[in-house]
NUMITOR-337915 format. One record per residue: residue in three letters; z negated, y negated, x negated of N, C-alpha, C in turn. Coordinates in steps of 0.2 Angstrom, whole numbers, plus 5000, padded with zeros to 4 digits. Each point is the difference from the previous one (the first is absolute). Layout:
residues N
ALAZYXZYXZYX/...
END
This chain:
residues 576
MET451844414325499350025004499549934998/ALA499849975005499649944999499350034998/SER499749934998499350014996499549995005/ASP500149965006499549985004500150045005/THR499750065001499950065004499450005003/LEU500050015007499350015003499750054999/ILE500350074998499750054998500150014993/SER499550024995500150024994499950074999/ALA500650025000500150084999500350014991/ASN499850084998500250004994500550065000/VAL500050034994500750064999499650055005/VAL499650025001499650065003500250005007/ASP499949935003500049995007500950005002/TYR500449974994500750025001500250065000/LEU499850044995500150075001500050045006/ILE499449985004499750025005500649995006/ILE500249945000500449985005500750035000/ALA500350014993500650034998500050065001/MET499650045000500050085001500050005008/TYR499749965003500050015009500849975001/PHE500249964997500849985002500450064998/ALA499850044994500550064998500150055006/VAL499350005002499950065005500349995006/VAL500049945003500249985006500950005001/ILE500249974993500850024999500250075000/GLY499550044997500250084999499850035006/ILE499749975006499950045006500749985004/GLY500249935000500649995003500550044997/LEU500150014994500650054998499950065002/ILE499450035000500050085003500149995008/ALA499849955004500150015006500849995002/ARG500349964995500850005002500450065000/ARG499650064996500450065001499950045006/GLN499649965004499750045007500549975006/VAL500449944998500249965005500750045001/SER500250025006500750045001500449965006/ASP499549975004500349975007499449955001/SER500349975006499549935002499350035003/VAL500050055003499350025002499550014994/ASP500350034993499750004996499849934997/PHE500449974998499949924999499449965004/PHE500150015007499749965006499450035001/LEU500050075000499350035004499850064995/SER500350014995499750054995500250075002/GLY500450015003500250065004499650035005/ARG499449965002499550035005499650064996/SER499849994994499850054996499350004996/LEU499749945002499449994996499450035003/PRO499450044998499650005003499449945001/ALA499550025004499749955004499549954994/TRP499850054995499549964995500449954997/VAL500650014997500549964997500249935005/THR500250025005500249955005499449945002/GLY499450045001499449975001499749944995/LEU500150034994499949964995500549945000/ALA500650025001500649964999500049955005/PHE499750025006499849945006499649954998/ILE499450014997499549964998500449954994/SER500350044995500249974994500549945003/ALA500450035004500549955002499749935003/ASN499550015002499649935002499549984997/LEU500050024994499449984995500449964995/GLY500349955002500449954997499749935000/ALA500449945002499749944998499449995005/VAL500150035007499549995005499450024997/GLU499950074998499450024998499749974994/ILE500450004995499849974994499849934999/MET500649965000499849934999499749965006/GLY500550035006499749965006499450025002/MET499650065001499450015000499549994997/SER500150004993499549974995499949915000/ALA500749975002500049935002499549995007/SER500050055004499749985006499450024998/GLY499750054996499450014999499749944996/ALA500249974995499749944997499949955004/GLU500549995005500049955005499550015006/PHE499950055003499650015006499550075000/GLY500050034993499550055000500150065005/LEU499450035001500150085003500549995008/PRO500149945003500450025006500650024998/THR500250004994500850015000500050095001/VAL499450044999500150075001500350015006/HIS500149965005500350015008500650024999/TYR500449984994500650015000500250084998/PHE499550044998499950074999499850035006/TRP499349995003499650045003500249985006/ILE500149945004500349995005500850005001/GLY500249964995500749994999500550054998/ALA499850064999500350054996499850075003/ILE499550024999499850075000500150025009/PRO499849985004500150015008500850015001/ALA500349954997500850005002500450064997/MET499750014994500350064996499850085002/LEU499449995003499850075003500650015008/PHE500049935004500450015006500750014998/LEU500249974994500850034997500150075000/GLY499450034996500150084998499950035007/VAL499549995003499850045005500650005007/VAL500249945002500449985006500650004999/MET500249954995500749974999500550034996/MET499750044993500350024996500650075002/PRO499750045005500450055004500549975003/PHE500249945002500449975004500649984994/TYR499749984994500649994996500250064996/TYR499550044997500350054997500550055005/GLY499750015006500250055004500849985002/SER500049935002500749985001500550004995/LYS499850024993500549994993500349945000/VAL499749945002500349934999499849994992/ARG500549974998499949974992499749944999/SER499849965006499749955000499649975006/VAL499749945001499749985005500549985004/PRO500349954998500649965004500450065003/GLU500250054998500450055002499650055006/PHE499449995000499550025006500149955006/MET499949944997500149955007500850005002/ARG500550024996500650015003500150055006/ARG499750064997500050065005499649985006/ARG499449974999499749975007500249945004/PHE500249954996500249935004500750004998/GLY500550034998500849974998500049964994/THR500649975000500249974994499849935000/GLY499749975006499849925000499250014996/ALA499650045001499249994997500150044994/HIS500650044999500150034993500249954996/LEU500449965002500449944995499549964998/VAL499649965005499549964999499450024995/ASN499750075001499550034996500450014993/ALA500650024999500250024994500149934995/ILE500249955004500149944995499349974999/SER499750005005499249964998499650054994/PHE500150075001499750044995500349984994/ALA500750004999500249994994499849944997/VAL500049945003499949944997499250004998/ALA499550035005499450014997499950034994/GLN500350054999500050054994500349944994/LEU500449985000500249954995499549954998/LEU499649975006499649944998499350044998/ILE499950065001499350024998500350034992/ALA500650035000500150024993499949944994/GLY500249945004500049944995499249984998/ILE499650025005499349995000499850044992/ASN500250085001499850044996500349984992/LEU500649975000500349984995499749944997/PHE499849955004499749944998499450024995/LEU499750045004499350024996500150054994/LEU500550045000500350054994500249954995/GLY500349945003500249964994499549954997/SER499749995004499249964998499750024995/ILE499950095000499750044995500450004994/VAL500749995000500350014994499949934997/HIS499949945003500049934998499450004997/ALA499450025003499349994998500050054994/LEU500350064998500050034995500549984994/LEU500549985000500549984996500249934999/GLY499649965006500249924998500749985002/TRP500550045003500650005001500049955006/PRO500649975002500149955004499950055008/LEU499849975006499950055005500650035002/TRP500649975000500850015002500150064995/VAL499950004994500250054995499550065003/ALA499549995000499650075003500250035005/LEU500249965005500350035007500550044997/ILE500449984997500750034999499950064997/VAL499550024995499850044996499750055003/ALA499549995004499650045005500550025007/ALA500649975001500350035005500550054998/ALA500149984993500650064997499650064999/ILE499350004999499750074999500050045006/VAL499749975005499950035007500850015002/LEU500649974999500650025003500250064995/SER499850014995500350044996499850095003/TYR499450015002499850065002500050025007/ILE500249945004500150025006500750005002/THR500449974995500750025003500250064996/LEU499650034995500250064997499950065004/GLY499349995004499850075002499849995010/GLY500149945000499949995008499349995002/LEU499850045005499450015005499650054994/SER500450054998499550044995499749974995/ALA500349964996499949974995499349965002/ALA500149965007499549945001499450055001/ILE500050055004499550055002499550024994/TYR500450054995499750014996499649954994/ASN500449964999499649934996499549985004/GLU500049995007499449985004499450045000/VAL500150064998499550044999499750004993/LEU500350004996499849984993499849935000/GLN500249955004499749934999499450005004/PHE499950045005499350005003499450024995/PHE500150044995499550024995500049954996/VAL500549964997500049964996499749955002/ILE500149975007499649945002499250025002/VAL499950055001499250025000499849994993/GLY500350034996499850024993499949924997/GLY500449975001500149924997499549955002/LEU499950025007499649945004499250025002/LEU499850074999499450025001499549984994/PRO500149994994499649974995499949935001/LEU500549975003500049925000499350005005/THR500150035005499249995006499550034996/LEU500050054996499450034999499649954994/ILE500549974995499949964995499849935002/GLY500349985004499949955005499349975001/LEU499950075006499450015003499350004994/HIS500150034994499550014995499949924998/ARG500549965000500049934996499649965005/VAL500050015006499649965006499450015001/GLY499950064997499250035002500050055006/GLY500550035001500150055006500149965006/TRP499950045006500149985006499649945002/SER499450014998499449955001500149934997/GLY500350014993500249944996500649975004/LEU500550035001500649975004499749965007/THR499650045003499849955006499749944998/ASP499550014997499649944996500649954999/LYS500450004995500549964998500549975005/ILE500050045005500549985006499549955004/THR499550025000499649965004499849934998/ALA499950004992499949944997500649955000/ALA500550035000500749975000500149955006/ALA499950045006499949985007499549945001/GLU499550024999499649934999500049944996/ALA500350024995500249934996500649985002/HIS500450035005500749965001500150025008/PRO499549985004500150015007500549975005/LYS500449954997500649975004500550044999/ASP500150054993500650024999500050085001/ILE499450034999499850084999499850025006/ALA500050045004499950035005499250034999/PRO499650005004499350014999500050074998/ALA499550024996499950074995500050065007/ASP499749995005499850055005500750025002/GLN500549955001500550025003500750034995/GLN499849984994500450044994499750074999/LEU499350015001499950064998499850065006/ASN500349985006500150055005500649995004/SER500250065002500850015002500049965006/TRP499550015005500049975007499649945000/PRO500249955003500549995004500849974999/GLY499849994992500749994996500349925000/LEU499549955002500149955000500549964995/PRO499950014993500449994995500750025000/LEU500050055003500750045000500549965006/THR499750015005500449975007500049915000/GLY499649984997499949924999499849985007/PHE499750055005499749975006499449975000/ASP499749965005499449985000499650045003/SER500250045005499550045005500250084998/SER499350034999500050064999500450055004/LEU499849995007500450055004500749974999/LEU500349964999500749995000500250024993/SER499650014995500250024994500150095001/VAL499550025002499950085002500750025004/ILE500149965005500650015005500849994996/GLY499949964995500750004996500050054996/ILE499550024996500150074996500150065004/VAL499650015006500150065003500750005002/PHE500249955005500649995003500549994997/GLY500149944996500549974995500150054995/LEU499550014995500250054994499850065002/GLY499650035003499850075001500550035005/PHE500249975004500650035006500649984999/VAL500149935001500849984998500349994994/LEU499749984995500349994993500050074997/SER499450045000499950074998500450055003/PHE500150015007500350055001500749995001/GLY500349914999500550005000500450014993/TYR499550004995500250014993500150084999/TRP499450035001500050064998500550065004/THR500149985007500350055004500749995000/THR500349944999500849985001500249974993/ASN499750014994500349974994500350054996/PHE500650005000500450074997499850014993/VAL499849944996499850014992499550055001/GLU499550015005499450055000500350065003/VAL500450005006500250065004500550044995/GLN500449964997500550044996499750054995/ARG499449984996499650064997499950065004/ALA499749995007499750065003500850055003/MET500549975001500650025001500350044995/ALA499749994993500350034995499650074998/SER499750015005499450075000500450065002/ASN499850064999500350055000499950045008/SER499649975005499850025007499749955003/ILE500150025007499749965003499249985000/SER499650064997499450005000499849954992/SER500550024996499849954995500249945000/ALA500449985005500249915002499449995004/ARG499650035004499449975004499649994996/LYS499850054994499449994996500249954994/THR500649974999500149964995499649945001/PRO500149965005499549955000499350005001/ILE499850075001499250025001499850014993/ILE500350034996499950014994499849944995/GLY500549965002500149934998499449965001/SER499750015006499549945003499350024995/PHE499950074997499350004996500149964994/PRO500450004996500049954994500149935003/LYS500350005005500249925003499349965001/MET499550045003499349975002499749984995/PHE500150034991499649994995500449944996/VAL500649995003500449964995499649915000/PRO499649985004499649945000499650004994/PHE499850064998499449994994500449994994/ILE500750025000500449974993500449955002/THR500049955005500449955001499549935002/ILE499750025006499549955002499549984997/PHE499650054997499449984996500149974993/PRO500750014998500149974993500249925002/GLY500249995005500149935002499349975001/MET499550045004499449955000499749994994/ILE500150054994499750004994500249944996/ALA500850005001500349934997499849935002/ALA499850005008499949935002499249974997/VAL499750054996499349984997500150024994/LEU500350034998500150004991500549984997/VAL500649985002500549974998499949925001/THR500049964995500049945001500549965004/GLU500550024998500649975003500150025008/ILE499850055003500050025006499349975004/GLY499449994997499649985002500149935002/LYS500449964996500149925000500450025007/VAL500650025000500550005005499650025006/LYS499550055002499750015005499549945002/ALA499849954994499649955003500449945001/GLY500650005001500449945003500549984993/GLY499850024995500249964994500850024999/THR500349974996500850014997499950034992/VAL500350044999500050024993500950034998/PRO500149964994500750024997499950064998/GLY500650035000500350074997500250055005/GLY499750054999500150065006500650024997/ALA500250085004500450034998500649985001/SER500249965005500549955002500249954995/GLY499549984997500049944996499949935004/GLU500050015006499949945004499349985004/GLY499550034996499450005003499650065001/VAL499450014998499750055002499850025008/ALA500250065003499950005006499650065002/TYR499850025006499650075002500550064998/ASN500549994999500650064999499850024992/ASP499749964997499850014993499550034998/ALA499650025005499250024999500050064995/LEU500550055002499950064997500250004993/LEU500649964998500249984993499449984995/TYR499649945004499549984996499550034999/LEU499750045004499650054999500150054995/MET500850025000500150064995499949964993/ARG500249944999500049974994499149994997/ASP499749985006499449994997499550075000/VAL500250055003499650064998500250054998/LEU500650024998500350064998500249994993/PRO499750054996500350014993500650034999/ASN500449984994500650035000500050085001/GLY500650025002500050085001500049995008/LEU499450005003499949995007500449945003/LEU500149964996500349935003500850025000/GLY500350054995500650025002500150065005/LEU499550035002499850055006500149965006/ALA499749945001500049965005500649975002/ILE500349974995500649965001500650065003/THR499950054996500450075003499950005006/GLY499450015002499950025006500249945006/LEU500049944997500249945005500850005001/LEU500450024993500650005000500350055005/ALA499750075000500150055005499949995007/ALA499649965001499849985008500649955002/PHE500149964996500549965004500750034998/MET500250054995500550035001500250055006/ALA499350025001500050065006500149965006/GLY499749935001500249965006500649985001/MET500449984994500649985002500650065000/ALA499850054996500450065001500150025007/ALA499350005003500050035007500349955005/ASN500049944999500549965004500750004999/ILE500250014995500750004998500350075002/SER499650064999500450065003499950005008/ALA499649965002500050005008500549945002/PHE500149964997500649965002500750044998/ASN500150044994500650015000500250065004/THR499450035003500150065006500349965007/VAL499649945001500249975008500649964999/LEU500249974993500649975000500650055001/SER499950064996500750055001500050035005/TYR499450035003500150035007500149975005/ASP499649955001499849975007500549945000/LEU500249964995500549945000500750024999/TRP500150034993500550014998500650045003/GLU499650065000500350075005500149995008/GLN499549965002500049995007500549955003/TYR500049944996500449935002500649984996/VAL500050034994500349974996500750064997/VAL499850064997500650034998499750085003/LYS500350035005499750065004500450054996/ASP499850065001500350075000500350004993/ARG499749994995500150014993499750064998/ASP500250034995499650064997499449974996/ASP499550064999499350004998500049954993/GLU500550024996500049964992500049935002/TYR500549975005500149945001499349965001/TYR499650025004499549985002499350004995/LEU500150054997499750014993500049934995/ILE500650004999500249944996499949945003/VAL500049995006499949935004499149994998/GLY499650075001499449994998499849984994/ARG500550024994499949964994499949944998/VAL500649985003500349935000499449965004/ALA499750015006499649965003499350014995/THR499950044996499450004997500049944994/VAL500650014998500149944995500049935002/ALA500350005006500049935004499349985003/ALA499750055002499449975002499549984993/THR500150044995499549984995500349934998/VAL500749974999500149944998499749955005/ILE500250015008499749975005499249994999/ALA499750044999499350004999499749944994/ILE500549994995499849974995500049935002/PHE500449985006499949935004499550005004/THR499750065004499649995005499349994996/ALA500050034993499349994998499949934998/GLY500449955001499949935000499649985006/LEU500150035006499749975005499150034999/ALA499850054999499550044998499549954995/SER500449974996499649964995499749945002/ASN500149965006499849965004499350015003/PHE499750055001499350035002499650014994/SER499449965001499450024996499850075001/ASN499950025006499950065003500550055002/ILE500250044997500750035003500050045006/MET499350025002499850035006500149955007/ASP499949934999500249965005500950015002/TYR500350004995500750015000500350055004/LEU499750074998500050075002500050025007/GLN499449975002499750015007500549965004/ALA500049944999500649965003500750055002/LEU500250024994500650045001499950065004/PHE499450055000499950045004499949985008/GLY499749945001500149985007500649985002/PHE500549984996500749995002500450065003/PHE499950064994500350055001499750075003/ASN499450004998499750075002499850005007/ALA499649945001499650005008500550015005/PRO500649965000500450025005500450075000/LEU500250024996500250074999499550055002/PHE499349995000499650055002499950015006/ALA500149935003499949995008500550045004/THR500749994996500550035003500050085001/PHE499750014993500150074998499550035004/ILE499449995001499450035003500250005008/LEU500249955003500149995006500650045003/GLY500550024996500650045001499850074999/MET499650014996499850085000499550025004/PHE499649975003499650025006500249985007/TRP500549955000500249995007500850005001/LYS500350075003500650014999500449955005/ARG499749965004500449945004500349974996/MET499749984993500249944998500750004997/THR500449955001500850014999500349994994/PRO500550004998500349974994500049925000/THR500249985005500249924999499349984999/ALA499350025003499349994998499950004993/GLY500250064997499950004993500249954996/TRP500649975001500249954995499749945003/VAL500049985005499849945002499249994998/GLY499750055000499250014998500049984993/LEU500450044997500049984993500049944997/VAL500749965003500249934998499549965003/ALA499749995005499549965003499350014996/GLY499850054998499350014999500249974992/THR500550034995500149954994500049925001/ALA500449985004500149935002499349975001/SER499650035004499449975002499550014993/ALA499950044997499650004994500349964994/VAL500649975000500349944995499849945004/VAL500050005006499749935003499250004999/VAL499750045001499249994998499949984994/ALA500450034994500049984993500249934999/PHE500549985004500349924999499349965003/LEU499650025006499549965002499450004997/SER499850064996499450004996500149944994/GLU499550004995499849964995500450004994/ASP500250064998500250024994500650054998/THR500050045005500550065000500649984996/PHE500349955002500749994998500049934996/GLY499349994996499949944996500049945003/SER500449954998500149945003500350005006/ALA500450065002500550005005499550025006/SER499450025000499650025005499749935004/THR499949995005499749955003499349995001/GLY499850045000499250015001499749985007/THR500450015005499950005006499450045003/LEU500050064998499550054999499550004994/ALA499549995003499450004993499850064997/ILE500650044999499950064996500550014993/SER499750044995500350004994499850074996/GLY500450004995500050064996500050075003/GLN499650054999500250065003499850005008/GLY499449965002499949995007500649985005/ALA500549964996500649975003500450075001/ALA500050054994500550055000499750055007/PHE499350005001499850055005500249975007/VAL499849945001500349975006500650005001/ALA500549994996500850015000500250075001/ALA499650054998500250085001499750005006/GLY499649985004499750025006500349965006/VAL500349965000500549965004500750044999/ALA500250014995500650035000500050085004/PHE499550034999499850065004500050005008/VAL499549935001500250005006500549985005/VAL500349964997500649965002500650065000/ASP500050064995500450045001499950045005/VAL499350025001500050065004500049975009/VAL499849945001500149975006500849995002/LEU500449974995500850005000500350065002/SER499750054995500450075001499950035007/ILE499349985003499950055008500349955004/VAL500149934999500449965006500750024998/VAL500350004995500850025000500250085002/SER499450044998500150085002499950005008/LEU499749965004500050005006500749985004/VAL500349974997500749975003500650034996/THR500050044996500650044996499950075000/ALA500650034998500050065001499750054994/PRO499650065001499750034995500550064998/LYS499850034994500550064999499950065003/PRO500450045001500050065003499350054997/VAL499650035005499450034997500250064996/ALA500650035001500250054995500249994993/GLU500149924999500149994993499349974996/LEU499550015003499449974998499550064996/ARG500350075000499450054998500149974991/GLY499450014997500049984993499849934998/LEU500149965007500049934998499549965005/VAL499750045005499549975005499550075001/TYR499349974998499550065000499950045006/SER500249975006499950045007500750055002/GLU500549984994500650055002500150054994/THR499550004996500050044993499750065001/PRO500150075001499650055000499550014994/ARG499450025001499650004994500150054994/GLU500550055002500150054994500649954996/ASP500249945002500549964996499649964994/LEU499350005003499649944995499450034996/VAL500150074999499450034996500450054997/ASP499650034994500350054996499650075002/PRO500450045004499550075002499750034995/ASP500250004994499550044995499549974997/GLU499949925001499349984998499450025003/ALA499950035005499450025002499850054997/SER500350044994499850054998499749984993/HIS500249944999499749974993499449975000/PRO499750004994499149995001499949935002/TRP499449975001500049935003500349954997/TYR499850004993500249964995500849984999/GLN500350055002500850015000500349965009/ARG499549995003500350005008499949915001/THR500549995005500049925000499349965004/ILE499950045005499549975004499250004996/PRO499950064997499449984997500049964994/LEU500649994996500049964994499949925003/ALA500349995007500049935002499449995002/GLY499550055004499449985002499449984993/LEU500250044994499649994994500249934999/SER500450004999500449934998499749945004/LEU500050015006499749945005499249994999/ALA499650075000499449994999499749974993/ILE500350004994499949974994500149935001/VAL500549985002500249925002499549985005/VAL499850035004499349975005499449994995/VAL499950054997499449994995500249954996/LEU500549994996500149934996499949945002/ASN500249995007500049945005499249985000/VAL499750065002499350015001499649954994/ILE500050034994499850004994500149924999/PHE500649974999500349954998500049935005/
END
């Protein structure tokens, strides 16, 4: 164990962390007893209640994106970062539950690519399955990089050693218990994350003198470094979000947030990302499946208070982060290669938390990254086994064979993630990298998916052509931007950071839709008789709802819960 660690933990902190890991492995061992076939391993036997899948739905997303990425963006941009939750998540989650989940659950598909195969055939299915698998390996690498960074900061181990140890821990319980182990651990991790990070917000706010003290300090820092730091009024108000988008025009910034983030990226992620949809598909009824993302929306809308707010506090309370924001370079950081915005939460923990609470907060971070990585790995092994291996490599084998393939895929994905973690280490703000990936993979998928669901004339050929063209156009925009691919980007377009990701996603969506319409008009569609359960107009209403739900109290019904969630998020947008 190295002596020059970023975080000074003691025996109590390590004991808390050790207890947590013991519970995690125990859950994996218990879940293993319930795995008798591939449906148990990949979809938990479709047996879980809505409150469990709802919390797992959120916890699966409460990984690197939510914790380090959002705290990094909070430190860099301030309050506009809340758009990733209140504009870029809640509306799409409600749409998933109310409109799209009945199609997924009712068709009994085992993955989103399988749904694409039924709607569009093997061309779109193969493109979607491969792109999804690649995306999960890259995003798992993000979670693993940050998980390894925590281990490095805590123990002082070299980053490559920390990556291997962190990967081994996640691998153990996913390989043992499959999706059940992942989901039950995600429910536990949700409470551990909140319990670990809430004290950080409360103590941090107390240190800076409450909300008024935080606003005063942000204002003072902005006035002291006007060339490097965005004006305080832009950091302390969510709209129009200029620091986040990087645009000079308030109108373009709002359009970028609403269309690029709120529609294309958000709906593309939440409605077609099998990492999230898989949790809802593990529920015990179509009613529970619909309520899963809606139940998850309630804790989701309050996550900014334990992620973004600590980042904003770190920017004015932590000396190192303040210097980085003012344009300086500071040696050290969790990676050992210099302090970055990604380190905001770690440095704030170092400065404000006493031992004991420090151990709880570290455990919360470890839980978050493990939840995120486990979600990526469990989705990857399902798609590789069902959608690629069974469909195109080895067909018509018994169930036990594909269960073994799933376990091998889990090990392989974890090993590959160790290498993709190196890509994530090149970004000072991990959200820049993540949003670029979403623009490449999720935006065109959403365009194809939503057009095919509501337009029965869309053809199988248009399905795969639109996906390929949409992804390619997003990559082209990334190369033409100033920094998405680092030195490989040409700078032809004066856009950078997350604003570039919003533009790339918007271009991918438009190109996909336009090309899909053109191709559909000159190619043959599927027979209408084959579209039941796949296209809205051809699916009877009784296939989309649970007839028993009408007799439940309002707080157990899908539409009233969705309406309440939407009302609360509108109020939050008005307040902030």
